[in-house]
N, C-alpha and C positions, 0 to 999 in steps of 0.2 A: 283131807283128801276125799274126793267123791268118786263114785263109780262113773266110768265113761258112758257116753251115749251109745246106744245100740244102733248100729248102722249095718246096712248090707254092703260090705266093702267090695264084694264081687260085682255088684250092680254099679257102684260108683266107679270102679276101675273100667268096667265095660263102657259106661257113658263117657268117661274121659277118653277112651280109645276112639269112640265114635266121633266125638267133637274135637279130637286132637288137642286135648287140654292136659297140661302137665300137672302132676300131683307133687305135693311138698312132703319131704321128710322133715318134720319139725324136730330139731335136735334138742330143744329145751328139755332138760332132764326130768322135769315133772310132766311132760307131755308125751313125747315119742309116739305120736298118733299112728303113724304107719310103722308096723314092725317089719322085721326082715322077711317074714312069710308073705305079707301083703306086698312088699316091695318086689319080691321075686315074681309074684303073680302079675304085677303091673308090667314088669320087664317082659314076661312071657307074652303079654297081650300087646306089647309094642308101645306102651305108655311112657313118655318121658317123665323124668322126675327132677326136682330141684332139692337142694339141701339148704335149709335155713336154720339159724340159731334161735330166732325170736328174741335175740339179745336186746336189752333195754339200756345197756351200758357196755363200755369196752371190756369190763371185767367178766362179762358173760360170753365173750366170743370163743372161749376155750371149748364151748359145747359143740362147736363144729365137729370136733373129733368124735363125738357121740353119733352124730348124723352120718359121718363117713363110715363109722363102724357098722351102722345099720345097713348102709348101702353095700358094703363089702359082704356082709352076711347074706344079703339078698342077691348076691352075685352080679351086682351092677358093674358095668364097665364105663369108662369115661364117656363114651358116646351116648350112654343112657341118661346122663346127668347134665342138665342145662348149665350148671355152674362151671363145667369143665370145657364147654365149647368155646371156640374162638368167637370173637365178635361177628365175624363173617358167617360162621356156621349158625350162630344164634339168630342173626338177622334173616338168614335163609329159612330157618325153621319158622320164624315168625311170618315171613312172606307167604310161605306155603299154607299156613293156617288161615290166612285172610282170603284165600281164593274160594 
């Protein structure tokens, strides 16, 4: 295990807000890049998030529960998470970003 990269997460979240770019909650148990505190900050700034497992096989899909846990601890609601949007809502979000 190695120490993670030092990043200015507040600056990354601010840029994501400015550019309307979603951030990922990577639920792979050895990663968990965005913690619940960072997720809450992203929500407060109006940044959408997605939850991904980084699974490389079907046996790793269980890790989605870890990502959902991070989202819940960060007070995310369904409308904050791209994975929970309907196809229509997702396409509308995408269209708005392209303008």
